[in-house]
C-alpha atoms as a printed R data frame, in Angstrom:
    type eleno elety resid chain resno       x      y       z
1   ATOM     1    CA   MET     A     1 -27.042 42.484 -26.516
2   ATOM     2    CA   SER     A     2 -25.038 44.373 -28.919
3   ATOM     3    CA   VAL     A     3 -24.755 42.950 -32.548
4   ATOM     4    CA   ALA     A     4 -22.640 43.779 -35.531
5   ATOM     5    CA   LEU     A     5 -22.094 42.881 -39.080
6   ATOM     6    CA   TYR     A     6 -18.613 41.652 -41.019
7   ATOM     7    CA   LEU     A     7 -17.978 42.187 -44.931
8   ATOM     8    CA   GLN     A     8 -15.078 40.588 -46.609
9   ATOM     9    CA   ASP     A     9 -15.027 40.684 -50.150
10  ATOM    10    CA   ALA     A    10 -17.949 38.935 -51.047
11  ATOM    11    CA   HIS     A    11 -19.827 42.203 -52.650
12  ATOM    12    CA   PRO     A    12 -18.866 44.729 -54.138
13  ATOM    13    CA   ILE     A    13 -17.915 47.930 -52.197
14  ATOM    14    CA   SER     A    14 -21.113 50.037 -53.237
15  ATOM    15    CA   GLU     A    15 -22.993 46.755 -51.657
16  ATOM    16    CA   SER     A    16 -21.059 46.754 -48.625
17  ATOM    17    CA   ILE     A    17 -22.222 50.115 -48.258
18  ATOM    18    CA   ALA     A    18 -25.959 49.749 -48.500
19  ATOM    19    CA   LEU     A    19 -25.322 46.844 -45.817
20  ATOM    20    CA   ALA     A    20 -23.802 48.828 -43.408
21  ATOM    21    CA   GLN     A    21 -26.751 51.765 -43.835
22  ATOM    22    CA   TYR     A    22 -29.260 48.521 -44.013
23  ATOM    23    CA   ALA     A    23 -27.365 47.064 -41.186
24  ATOM    24    CA   GLU     A    24 -27.541 50.815 -38.633
25  ATOM    25    CA   SER     A    25 -31.235 51.145 -39.904
26  ATOM    26    CA   ARG     A    26 -32.118 47.966 -38.243
27  ATOM    27    CA   GLY     A    27 -30.342 48.861 -34.736
28  ATOM    28    CA   PHE     A    28 -26.885 47.069 -35.688
29  ATOM    29    CA   ASP     A    29 -24.056 48.721 -33.600
30  ATOM    30    CA   ALA     A    30 -20.793 47.978 -35.736
31  ATOM    31    CA   VAL     A    31 -19.873 46.530 -38.956
32  ATOM    32    CA   TRP     A    32 -16.416 44.935 -39.169
33  ATOM    33    CA   GLN     A    33 -14.313 44.972 -42.583
34  ATOM    34    CA   ALA     A    34 -12.207 41.942 -43.055
35  ATOM    35    CA   GLU     A    35  -8.316 42.170 -44.287
36  ATOM    36    CA   SER     A    36  -7.494 38.873 -44.226
37  ATOM    37    CA   ARG     A    37  -6.281 38.053 -47.198
38  ATOM    38    CA   LEU     A    38  -4.841 39.591 -50.389
39  ATOM    39    CA   VAL     A    39  -8.199 40.588 -51.492
40  ATOM    40    CA   ARG     A    40  -9.621 43.624 -49.816
41  ATOM    41    CA   GLU     A    41  -7.622 45.865 -48.207
42  ATOM    42    CA   ALA     A    42  -9.847 47.196 -44.916
43  ATOM    43    CA   THR     A    43  -9.186 50.888 -44.647
44  ATOM    44    CA   VAL     A    44 -10.965 52.118 -47.832
45  ATOM    45    CA   PRO     A    45 -14.321 50.535 -47.452
46  ATOM    46    CA   MET     A    46 -14.412 51.536 -43.672
47  ATOM    47    CA   ALA     A    47 -13.717 55.011 -44.964
48  ATOM    48    CA   ALA     A    48 -16.509 53.960 -47.742
49  ATOM    49    CA   MET     A    49 -18.815 52.778 -44.966
50  ATOM    50    CA   ALA     A    50 -17.809 55.344 -42.345
51  ATOM    51    CA   ALA     A    51 -18.676 58.654 -44.296
52  ATOM    52    CA   THR     A    52 -22.495 57.276 -45.323
53  ATOM    53    CA   THR     A    53 -23.276 56.334 -42.074
54  ATOM    54    CA   SER     A    54 -24.111 58.430 -38.859
55  ATOM    55    CA   ARG     A    55 -24.211 56.173 -35.903
56  ATOM    56    CA   ILE     A    56 -22.934 52.941 -36.820
57  ATOM    57    CA   SER     A    57 -19.368 52.013 -35.473
58  ATOM    58    CA   ILE     A    58 -16.848 50.819 -37.846
59  ATOM    59    CA   GLY     A    59 -14.457 47.983 -37.051
60  ATOM    60    CA   SER     A    60 -11.090 46.704 -38.819
61  ATOM    61    CA   GLY     A    61 -11.246 42.766 -38.760
62  ATOM    62    CA   VAL     A    62  -8.680 42.764 -38.616
63  ATOM    63    CA   VAL     A    63  -5.278 44.586 -40.512
64  ATOM    64    CA   ASP     A    64  -1.722 42.767 -40.382
65  ATOM    65    CA   CYS     A    65   0.644 43.965 -37.463
66  ATOM    66    CA   TRP     A    66   3.433 43.282 -39.619
67  ATOM    67    CA   SER     A    67   2.819 45.588 -42.880
68  ATOM    68    CA   ARG     A    68   2.243 49.302 -41.555
69  ATOM    69    CA   ASN     A    69   4.858 50.815 -39.996
70  ATOM    70    CA   PRO     A    70   3.022 51.827 -36.433
71  ATOM    71    CA   ALA     A    71   3.288 55.627 -37.247
72  ATOM    72    CA   ARG     A    72   1.395 54.901 -40.524
73  ATOM    73    CA   LEU     A    73  -1.122 53.056 -38.845
74  ATOM    74    CA   ALA     A    74  -1.765 55.267 -36.236
75  ATOM    75    CA   ALA     A    75  -2.316 58.145 -38.986
76  ATOM    76    CA   THR     A    76  -4.353 56.043 -40.832
77  ATOM    77    CA   PHE     A    77  -6.374 55.598 -37.939
78  ATOM    78    CA   SER     A    78  -6.768 58.669 -37.102
79  ATOM    79    CA   THR     A    79  -7.608 60.294 -39.830
80  ATOM    80    CA   LEU     A    80 -10.580 57.306 -39.986
81  ATOM    81    CA   ASP     A    81 -11.873 59.141 -36.870
82  ATOM    82    CA   ASP     A    82 -11.436 62.571 -38.769
83  ATOM    83    CA   LEU     A    83 -13.887 61.412 -40.989
84  ATOM    84    CA   ALA     A    84 -16.299 59.365 -38.214
85  ATOM    85    CA   PRO     A    85 -15.343 60.675 -35.141
86  ATOM    86    CA   GLY     A    86 -15.415 57.953 -31.402
87  ATOM    87    CA   ARG     A    87 -16.682 55.318 -34.090
88  ATOM    88    CA   ILE     A    88 -13.543 54.206 -35.469
89  ATOM    89    CA   ILE     A    89 -12.464 50.671 -33.625
90  ATOM    90    CA   LEU     A    90  -8.949 49.676 -34.453
91  ATOM    91    CA   GLY     A    91  -8.550 45.752 -34.995
92  ATOM    92    CA   ILE     A    92  -5.141 44.415 -35.193
93  ATOM    93    CA   GLY     A    93  -3.832 40.957 -35.601
94  ATOM    94    CA   ALA     A    94  -0.641 38.837 -36.061
95  ATOM    95    CA   TRP     A    95  -1.638 37.304 -39.527
96  ATOM    96    CA   TRP     A    96  -0.939 33.829 -40.297
97  ATOM    97    CA   ASP     A    97   1.252 31.809 -42.458
98  ATOM    98    CA   PRO     A    98   1.506 30.617 -44.963
99  ATOM    99    CA   LEU     A    99   0.311 33.953 -46.470
100 ATOM   100    CA   ALA     A   100   2.550 36.112 -44.888
101 ATOM   101    CA   ALA     A   101   5.686 34.043 -45.512
102 ATOM   102    CA   LYS     A   102   4.911 34.078 -48.925
103 ATOM   103    CA   VAL     A   103   5.051 37.917 -48.964
104 ATOM   104    CA   GLY     A   104   8.327 38.115 -47.303
105 ATOM   105    CA   ILE     A   105   7.171 38.328 -43.612
106 ATOM   106    CA   THR     A   106   9.150 36.626 -41.052
107 ATOM   107    CA   ARG     A   107   6.481 36.722 -38.224
108 ATOM   108    CA   SER     A   108   9.341 35.976 -35.481
109 ATOM   109    CA   ARG     A   109   8.153 36.968 -31.242
110 ATOM   110    CA   PRO     A   110   4.849 38.107 -32.339
111 ATOM   111    CA   LEU     A   111   3.832 38.709 -28.950
112 ATOM   112    CA   GLY     A   112   6.635 41.098 -28.174
113 ATOM   113    CA   VAL     A   113   5.641 42.802 -31.917
114 ATOM   114    CA   MET     A   114   2.431 43.321 -30.386
115 ATOM   115    CA   ARG     A   115   3.363 44.806 -27.580
116 ATOM   116    CA   GLU     A   116   4.850 47.279 -28.779
117 ATOM   117    CA   ILE     A   117   2.412 47.872 -31.989
118 ATOM   118    CA   VAL     A   118   0.165 48.621 -29.396
119 ATOM   119    CA   THR     A   119   1.961 50.631 -26.770
120 ATOM   120    CA   ALA     A   120   3.100 53.136 -30.148
121 ATOM   121    CA   VAL     A   121   0.187 53.426 -31.871
122 ATOM   122    CA   ARG     A   122  -1.730 54.258 -28.389
123 ATOM   123    CA   SER     A   123   0.759 56.969 -27.468
124 ATOM   124    CA   LEU     A   124   0.276 58.214 -30.798
125 ATOM   125    CA   LEU     A   125  -3.495 58.471 -30.855
126 ATOM   126    CA   ASN     A   126  -3.033 59.963 -27.692
127 ATOM   127    CA   ASP     A   127  -1.644 62.831 -29.048
128 ATOM   128    CA   GLU     A   128   1.852 62.261 -27.436
129 ATOM   129    CA   HIS     A   129   5.486 62.833 -28.785
130 ATOM   130    CA   VAL     A   130   7.059 59.858 -28.646
131 ATOM   131    CA   THR     A   131  10.166 57.945 -28.449
132 ATOM   132    CA   PHE     A   132  10.211 54.189 -28.336
133 ATOM   133    CA   HIS     A   133  13.136 52.181 -29.535
134 ATOM   134    CA   GLY     A   134  11.740 48.177 -28.846
135 ATOM   135    CA   GLU     A   135  13.019 45.230 -30.694
136 ATOM   136    CA   TYR     A   136  11.140 45.599 -33.452
137 ATOM   137    CA   VAL     A   137   9.753 49.504 -33.265
138 ATOM   138    CA   HIS     A   138  11.828 51.929 -33.646
139 ATOM   139    CA   LEU     A   139  10.747 55.812 -33.259
140 ATOM   140    CA   ASP     A   140  12.905 59.304 -32.607
141 ATOM   141    CA   GLY     A   141  10.478 61.896 -31.376
142 ATOM   142    CA   VAL     A   142   6.937 61.044 -33.927
143 ATOM   143    CA   GLU     A   143   4.198 62.822 -33.200
144 ATOM   144    CA   LEU     A   144   0.631 62.861 -35.567
145 ATOM   145    CA   ASP     A   145   1.768 66.189 -36.682
146 ATOM   146    CA   TYR     A   146  -1.233 67.747 -37.429
147 ATOM   147    CA   VAL     A   147  -0.514 71.287 -39.356
148 ATOM   148    CA   TYR     A   148  -3.985 72.772 -39.895
149 ATOM   149    CA   GLN     A   149  -6.435 70.767 -37.825
150 ATOM   150    CA   GLU     A   150  -7.038 70.806 -33.768
151 ATOM   151    CA   ARG     A   151  -4.824 68.655 -31.887
152 ATOM   152    CA   ARG     A   152  -6.607 66.396 -29.625
153 ATOM   153    CA   ALA     A   153  -6.483 62.931 -28.730
154 ATOM   154    CA   LYS     A   154  -8.136 60.386 -30.707
155 ATOM   155    CA   ASP     A   155 -11.159 58.024 -29.326
156 ATOM   156    CA   VAL     A   156  -9.974 54.647 -31.070
157 ATOM   157    CA   PRO     A   157  -9.796 51.746 -29.309
158 ATOM   158    CA   ILE     A   158  -7.841 48.771 -30.189
159 ATOM   159    CA   TYR     A   159  -9.189 45.039 -30.001
160 ATOM   160    CA   ILE     A   160  -6.319 42.680 -30.737
161 ATOM   161    CA   GLY     A   161  -7.735 39.577 -32.945
162 ATOM   162    CA   ALA     A   162  -6.157 36.578 -30.950
163 ATOM   163    CA   THR     A   163  -7.232 32.843 -31.059
164 ATOM   164    CA   GLY     A   164  -3.891 31.139 -29.587
165 ATOM   165    CA   LEU     A   165  -4.143 31.193 -25.711
166 ATOM   166    CA   LYS     A   166  -1.370 33.544 -25.722
167 ATOM   167    CA   MET     A   167  -1.955 36.043 -27.728
168 ATOM   168    CA   MET     A   168  -4.894 36.057 -25.599
169 ATOM   169    CA   GLU     A   169  -3.396 36.808 -22.584
170 ATOM   170    CA   LEU     A   170  -1.095 39.829 -23.367
171 ATOM   171    CA   THR     A   171  -4.316 41.174 -25.355
172 ATOM   172    CA   GLY     A   172  -6.673 41.229 -21.811
173 ATOM   173    CA   GLU     A   173  -3.216 42.942 -20.526
174 ATOM   174    CA   ILE     A   174  -3.332 45.301 -23.206
175 ATOM   175    CA   ALA     A   175  -5.981 45.827 -25.396
176 ATOM   176    CA   ASP     A   176  -8.962 46.969 -24.976
177 ATOM   177    CA   GLY     A   177 -10.984 44.585 -26.612
178 ATOM   178    CA   VAL     A   178 -10.742 41.160 -28.079
179 ATOM   179    CA   VAL     A   179 -11.685 40.148 -31.525
180 ATOM   180    CA   LEU     A   180 -12.303 36.999 -31.045
181 ATOM   181    CA   ASN     A   181 -12.183 34.209 -34.108
182 ATOM   182    CA   TYR     A   182 -14.707 32.677 -35.722
183 ATOM   183    CA   LEU     A   183 -14.994 29.120 -37.052
184 ATOM   184    CA   VAL     A   184 -14.152 28.150 -32.874
185 ATOM   185    CA   SER     A   185 -16.751 26.296 -30.843
186 ATOM   186    CA   PRO     A   186 -18.598 28.104 -28.301
187 ATOM   187    CA   LYS     A   187 -16.822 25.609 -25.827
188 ATOM   188    CA   TYR     A   188 -13.016 27.386 -27.349
189 ATOM   189    CA   ASN     A   189 -14.744 30.387 -25.131
190 ATOM   190    CA   ALA     A   190 -14.413 28.598 -22.398
191 ATOM   191    CA   GLN     A   191 -10.643 28.534 -22.981
192 ATOM   192    CA   ALA     A   192 -10.204 32.121 -23.982
193 ATOM   193    CA   MET     A   193 -11.763 33.756 -20.676
194 ATOM   194    CA   GLU     A   194  -9.656 31.992 -18.963
195 ATOM   195    CA   ALA     A   195  -6.601 33.660 -21.008
196 ATOM   196    CA   LEU     A   196  -7.988 36.832 -21.173
197 ATOM   197    CA   ALA     A   197  -8.339 37.111 -17.237
198 ATOM   198    CA   ALA     A   198  -5.226 36.013 -16.350
199 ATOM   199    CA   GLY     A   199  -3.846 38.798 -18.522
200 ATOM   200    CA   ALA     A   200  -6.276 41.167 -17.356
201 ATOM   201    CA   ALA     A   201  -5.093 40.407 -13.841
202 ATOM   202    CA   ARG     A   202  -1.054 41.264 -14.966
203 ATOM   203    CA   ALA     A   203  -3.138 45.002 -15.532
204 ATOM   204    CA   GLY     A   204  -4.870 45.494 -12.333
205 ATOM   205    CA   ARG     A   205  -8.283 44.580 -14.667
206 ATOM   206    CA   THR     A   206 -10.840 42.169 -15.115
207 ATOM   207    CA   VAL     A   207 -12.275 40.131 -18.423
208 ATOM   208    CA   ASP     A   208 -15.383 42.801 -17.539
209 ATOM   209    CA   ASP     A   209 -12.942 45.610 -18.705
210 ATOM   210    CA   LEU     A   210 -12.797 44.077 -21.964
211 ATOM   211    CA   ALA     A   211 -14.905 44.337 -25.213
212 ATOM   212    CA   ARG     A   212 -15.512 41.079 -26.690
213 ATOM   213    CA   PRO     A   213 -16.769 40.734 -29.728
214 ATOM   214    CA   GLN     A   214 -16.876 37.687 -31.805
215 ATOM   215    CA   LEU     A   215 -16.917 37.000 -35.004
216 ATOM   216    CA   ILE     A   216 -19.307 34.196 -36.163
217 ATOM   217    CA   VAL     A   217 -20.215 32.347 -39.597
218 ATOM   218    CA   CYS     A   218 -24.106 32.749 -39.958
219 ATOM   219    CA   SER     A   219 -25.183 30.303 -42.850
220 ATOM   220    CA   LEU     A   220 -29.059 31.569 -42.405
221 ATOM   221    CA   ASP     A   221 -31.449 29.806 -44.510
222 ATOM   222    CA   GLU     A   222 -34.796 27.752 -43.909
223 ATOM   223    CA   ASP     A   223 -33.809 25.226 -46.495
224 ATOM   224    CA   ARG     A   224 -31.415 23.799 -43.705
225 ATOM   225    CA   GLN     A   225 -29.152 21.725 -45.626
226 ATOM   226    CA   ARG     A   226 -28.546 24.746 -48.233
227 ATOM   227    CA   ALA     A   227 -27.143 26.646 -45.184
228 ATOM   228    CA   LEU     A   228 -25.409 23.552 -43.699
229 ATOM   229    CA   ASP     A   229 -23.616 23.020 -46.839
230 ATOM   230    CA   ALA     A   230 -22.608 26.457 -47.729
231 ATOM   231    CA   ALA     A   231 -21.030 26.370 -44.539
232 ATOM   232    CA   ARG     A   232 -19.470 23.454 -45.309
233 ATOM   233    CA   LEU     A   233 -17.412 24.850 -47.969
234 ATOM   234    CA   MET     A   234 -16.466 28.114 -45.842
235 ATOM   235    CA   ILE     A   235 -15.481 26.031 -43.237
236 ATOM   236    CA   THR     A   236 -13.866 23.276 -45.445
237 ATOM   237    CA   GLN     A   237 -11.711 25.894 -46.825
238 ATOM   238    CA   TYR     A   238 -10.400 27.274 -43.107
239 ATOM   239    CA   LEU     A   239  -9.441 23.504 -42.350
240 ATOM   240    CA   GLY     A   240  -6.975 23.515 -44.811
241 ATOM   241    CA   GLN     A   241  -5.344 26.853 -44.678
242 ATOM   242    CA   GLN     A   242  -5.638 27.708 -41.341
243 ATOM   243    CA   PRO     A   243  -5.786 24.934 -38.940
244 ATOM   244    CA   HIS     A   244  -4.659 26.347 -36.052
245 ATOM   245    CA   ILE     A   245  -7.580 27.891 -35.918
246 ATOM   246    CA   MET     A   246  -9.720 24.803 -36.246
247 ATOM   247    CA   LYS     A   247  -7.205 23.022 -33.965
248 ATOM   248    CA   ALA     A   248  -7.799 25.648 -30.792
249 ATOM   249    CA   SER     A   249 -11.820 23.827 -31.344
250 ATOM   250    CA   GLY     A   250 -10.619 20.812 -31.190
251 ATOM   251    CA   VAL     A   251 -10.730 19.525 -34.454
252 ATOM   252    CA   PRO     A   252  -9.582 16.091 -34.441
253 ATOM   253    CA   ASP     A   253  -5.988 16.074 -36.153
254 ATOM   254    CA   SER     A   254  -7.045 13.089 -38.328
255 ATOM   255    CA   LEU     A   255  -9.660 15.088 -40.126
256 ATOM   256    CA   LEU     A   256  -7.231 18.010 -40.595
257 ATOM   257    CA   ASN     A   257  -4.444 15.690 -42.200
258 ATOM   258    CA   GLU     A   258  -7.181 14.528 -44.145
259 ATOM   259    CA   ILE     A   259  -8.077 17.666 -45.613
260 ATOM   260    CA   SER     A   260  -4.704 19.168 -46.068
261 ATOM   261    CA   GLN     A   261  -3.842 15.891 -48.156
262 ATOM   262    CA   VAL     A   262  -6.635 16.988 -50.979
263 ATOM   263    CA   LEU     A   263  -6.078 20.984 -50.385
264 ATOM   264    CA   THR     A   264  -3.146 23.556 -51.841
265 ATOM   265    CA   TRP     A   265  -2.801 26.725 -51.149
266 ATOM   266    CA   PRO     A   266  -4.596 28.800 -52.596
267 ATOM   267    CA   ALA     A   267  -7.012 26.390 -52.967
268 ATOM   268    CA   SER     A   268  -9.315 25.945 -55.975
269 ATOM   269    CA   HIS     A   269 -12.497 25.886 -55.925
270 ATOM   270    CA   GLU     A   270 -13.462 21.912 -57.266
271 ATOM   271    CA   GLN     A   271 -10.205 21.238 -54.072
272 ATOM   272    CA   ILE     A   272 -12.661 22.748 -51.538
273 ATOM   273    CA   GLU     A   273 -15.706 21.237 -52.927
274 ATOM   274    CA   ALA     A   274 -14.001 17.752 -53.084
275 ATOM   275    CA   ALA     A   275 -12.523 18.026 -49.631
276 ATOM   276    CA   SER     A   276 -15.788 19.170 -48.216
277 ATOM   277    CA   LYS     A   277 -17.350 15.599 -48.739
278 ATOM   278    CA   LEU     A   278 -15.216 14.570 -45.551
279 ATOM   279    CA   VAL     A   279 -16.475 17.457 -43.285
280 ATOM   280    CA   PRO     A   280 -19.371 15.770 -41.637
281 ATOM   281    CA   ASP     A   281 -22.844 17.997 -40.160
282 ATOM   282    CA   ASP     A   282 -21.434 17.683 -36.588
283 ATOM   283    CA   ILE     A   283 -18.505 19.550 -37.387
284 ATOM   284    CA   VAL     A   284 -20.385 22.101 -39.292
285 ATOM   285    CA   GLN     A   285 -22.507 22.780 -36.633
286 ATOM   286    CA   MET     A   286 -19.643 22.996 -33.897
287 ATOM   287    CA   LEU     A   287 -18.036 25.941 -35.413
288 ATOM   288    CA   ALA     A   288 -21.053 27.847 -37.024
289 ATOM   289    CA   ALA     A   289 -24.206 29.165 -36.473
290 ATOM   290    CA   ALA     A   290 -26.122 27.489 -39.392
291 ATOM   291    CA   GLY     A   291 -29.502 26.428 -40.288
292 ATOM   292    CA   THR     A   292 -32.838 28.142 -40.344
293 ATOM   293    CA   ALA     A   293 -33.486 31.515 -38.508
294 ATOM   294    CA   ASP     A   294 -33.612 30.261 -35.219
295 ATOM   295    CA   GLU     A   295 -31.305 27.727 -34.922
296 ATOM   296    CA   CYS     A   296 -28.416 30.404 -36.372
297 ATOM   297    CA   GLN     A   297 -29.944 32.259 -33.377
298 ATOM   298    CA   ALA     A   298 -29.954 29.619 -30.900
299 ATOM   299    CA   GLN     A   299 -26.377 28.826 -31.703
300 ATOM   300    CA   VAL     A   300 -25.130 32.651 -31.546
301 ATOM   301    CA   GLN     A   301 -26.726 32.377 -28.072
302 ATOM   302    CA   ARG     A   302 -24.033 29.725 -27.029
303 ATOM   303    CA   TYR     A   303 -21.255 31.924 -27.664
304 ATOM   304    CA   VAL     A   304 -22.771 34.527 -26.155
305 ATOM   305    CA   ASP     A   305 -23.336 32.104 -22.929
306 ATOM   306    CA   GLU     A   306 -19.100 31.421 -23.088
307 ATOM   307    CA   GLY     A   307 -18.757 35.012 -23.035
308 ATOM   308    CA   CYS     A   308 -19.230 36.890 -26.003
309 ATOM   309    CA   THR     A   309 -20.421 40.505 -25.897
310 ATOM   310    CA   CYS     A   310 -21.277 40.909 -29.563
311 ATOM   311    CA   PRO     A   311 -21.590 39.032 -32.189
312 ATOM   312    CA   ILE     A   312 -20.251 39.814 -35.373
313 ATOM   313    CA   LEU     A   313 -22.165 38.171 -38.077
314 ATOM   314    CA   TYR     A   314 -20.671 37.327 -41.317
315 ATOM   315    CA   PRO     A   315 -23.426 35.994 -43.827
316 ATOM   316    CA   LEU     A   316 -23.120 33.829 -46.119
317 ATOM   317    CA   GLY     A   317 -25.344 33.010 -48.679
318 ATOM   318    CA   ASP     A   318 -27.439 35.207 -51.668
319 ATOM   319    CA   ASP     A   319 -29.416 37.496 -48.582
320 ATOM   320    CA   ALA     A   320 -27.292 39.050 -45.856
321 ATOM   321    CA   ARG     A   321 -30.351 41.608 -45.157
322 ATOM   322    CA   ALA     A   322 -32.229 38.355 -44.080
323 ATOM   323    CA   MET     A   323 -29.935 37.409 -41.776
324 ATOM   324    CA   ILE     A   324 -30.081 41.690 -40.183
325 ATOM   325    CA   ASP     A   325 -33.504 40.821 -40.197
326 ATOM   326    CA   ALA     A   326 -33.232 37.654 -38.078
327 ATOM   327    CA   PHE     A   327 -30.833 39.590 -35.750
328 ATOM   328    CA   SER     A   328 -32.540 42.798 -35.645
329 ATOM   329    CA   ASP     A   329 -33.933 42.395 -32.130
330 ATOM   330    CA   PHE     A   330 -31.856 39.763 -30.568
């Protein structure tokens, strides 16, 4: 079983580099860098980790499809592949509101936009001369115009970070893989696999032709209550800020409504702490791997049993190395 590490902005970039190196030394297959909020852009730390490792894959988990022109997006990931040939993964998603709206982006027709961008970026990375006039993407005789380096197709697979089932179907049809979201229940994966399979069938493929890594919050601590409470705080934040993810897992509307009465966006730590008191243990255990090492491994296995091919573990707590050690022979 492949296993991967997920990094957001909890660590200085120098520490993220050290964690990527440690994960590589412990047999992890990949490290994924987040770019979900306006905190840390993904490709700079990806480059730093790619330059200081030798085997492990480096993925974006995930960049959004709106804020980079597809030609620039292809050039960026082509450059990363120059740094670490064959080890770069382009994870891309449709972002989320209210953040997108707050920065002036209207997320109109995300399925059509994603199809156009994936098609155009893949063609550019394949060293093609691209003319494309869609509803969103407009390229007129564009290529990655290498001046000095050897021209070659870049081996950069494209994974879509999908949560909604329509985006999941599109992923099955056009992508090399899916980045399954975190803070969903293992049971949610059954719906995701059906949607992926339906999309894959349209392209003459099966779901087994797709890589299916999954982000999983992992709050590992031998003090079980401390582990649950750490995960509870994060889950509470997402209950308030990204309820679409929570709904996909069957979190009751009544709880989402209660949380929305307490949290604003962006929420203060005090608001999150207050709202977390509304979140019961069973919701925490449904949405995250939280508890002792054995409990975390058992919950991660549930995601694998429901279709995940590579757990991407998001470490909570002070000791990410302890989590890496616990899963080094998973």
